N, C-alpha and C positions, 0 to 999 in steps of 0.2 A: 500509543493507542491509535487505532485506525477506525474509520467509520466507512463501511463499504455500501451502506444504503443511506437514504435520507428518511427512511421509514421511522415513524415515532411509536409504532406498536411495540408492546412488550414481546420479548423473545419467548418462543415455546420450545426451542431446541438449542442445546449447547453442544458444540464440538470442541473437545479439549484434547490436545495432543500432549501426552505425558512423555517425559524423557528421564533417563538416568544420568544426570549430570551433577557434578559437584556444586555448581552455583545455582541450580534451579531444578524443580521437579516438573514444571510445565513449560512447553515451548510456546503455546498460544492457546487462547480460548476465544471462540467465535460464537456469538449469539445471533440467532435468526428467528423470525416469526414464521408462521405457517405459510404465508404468501411468498416469502423469500427463501424457503428451504432449498430451492434449486441452486442458490448461490453457494451452498455448502458442499456441493458435489465435488469440487476440486480441493477441498480441505480434508486432509486425513486426520483421523483421531477418533476417539470414543464419542459416540452420539448419545445424548441423554436429555431427559427433561429436568433432571435434578439441577437446581441452581438457576433455572431459567427465570426470566422476568425482567432482565435488563433491557436496554434499548436494542431493537433489531439492528443488526449490521455492525455491532461493536466488536472489534477485535482487540483483545489485550494481548500484546505480543512481548514475550520475554526473551526472545532469541537475540543473539549478537547482531550487530549492525549489518554485516555482510549477508547474513541469512534473511533478515527482514527486507533488505534491498532486493535480494533474489526472489523473495516472495512477491514483492510489488511487481517485479519484472515478469515473472512467470504467469501470475494470475491477473495482471491488469495492464502493464505497459506494453508487453508484446502483443496481446490481442488488440489493443487500442492503436498502437503506432508501428506494429510489425518490425520491431527491433528491440535490442537490449544491449547492455554493456558488452557482452561477449561478441557482438557484431562490430564493436569498435575497440578491439584490443583490450577489453576490460575497463574501458573509460566510461564511467557512469555519466559524466557531464556531456560527453559526445553523444551518448544514446539519448539523453534528455533533450539535447539540442536538435537531434534528428527527429525526435517525436514532435517537438515544437514546429520544426520546419514542415513536417507532414500535415500537422493540424492547421497550419496557417497558409499552406500553399495556395489555396483558392478562396480563402475567406478571411475575415477579420479575426484577430485573436480572441478566443473565448477565455473564460476563467480557467479552464483546464490547461489550455496552452500557456497562459501567463504563469500559472503555478509551476508547470514543467520548466519553463525558462528560468524562473526564480530558483528552483531546485538545482538547475544546471549551473547557475552563477555561484550558488553556495558551494556546490561540489568542486568547482574550479578554484574557489578561494581556499577551500580545505587543501586541495592538491598543491596549491602554491604556497601554503603555509601562512596565509593571511589570517585565517581563522584557526583557533586551536581545534585539534582533532575532535575531541568529545563534543564540544559545543557545535562545531560545524556538522557533525554527523546527526546530532539531535535536530538541527535546523533542516537538514536535507530530509530526514524522515517526516518532519512536520509539514514541509512543503509537498512531499509526495502524498502524504495523507490528505492534505487539503485538495490536491488535484484529483485524487481518487474519489473523494466525497463529492466534489463538484461534478465529476463525470457520472457518478451514480445518480445524482439529481437530474442531469441531462437525459439519462437513459430511463428515468422513471423508476429507478430501483429504490 
């Protein structure tokens, strides 16, 4: 689960991307309020008011790890830090470290930068075999989610 806003208003619109996969029928579900509808512009899927009412900015994501990381990269990390794993030979930890370096180049680390660096350390531990794959991936996603939520708060979203 991700939180792309710090808004506590109930959602008025739900964007749900359905998929025909054996293991799931939905890729993700994003809920936004009227004020934050603009955030949904980059999310594909069916828009509806049915089932709305959850907290604005909540993304329930059922996709595999790599697709969720790609979503974080495309919709948040690249716009924030101007790079992604593909700029580092597919190395997620290197991309996160580059983001940290950019965010801290001329100022003290923020919560966003610290969460990126934490996610980078976890990704490195997974790659080194120090953390079991499934647990490490869950921790990476949690750290990315925390960073994205902190950034949303800093932007007033």
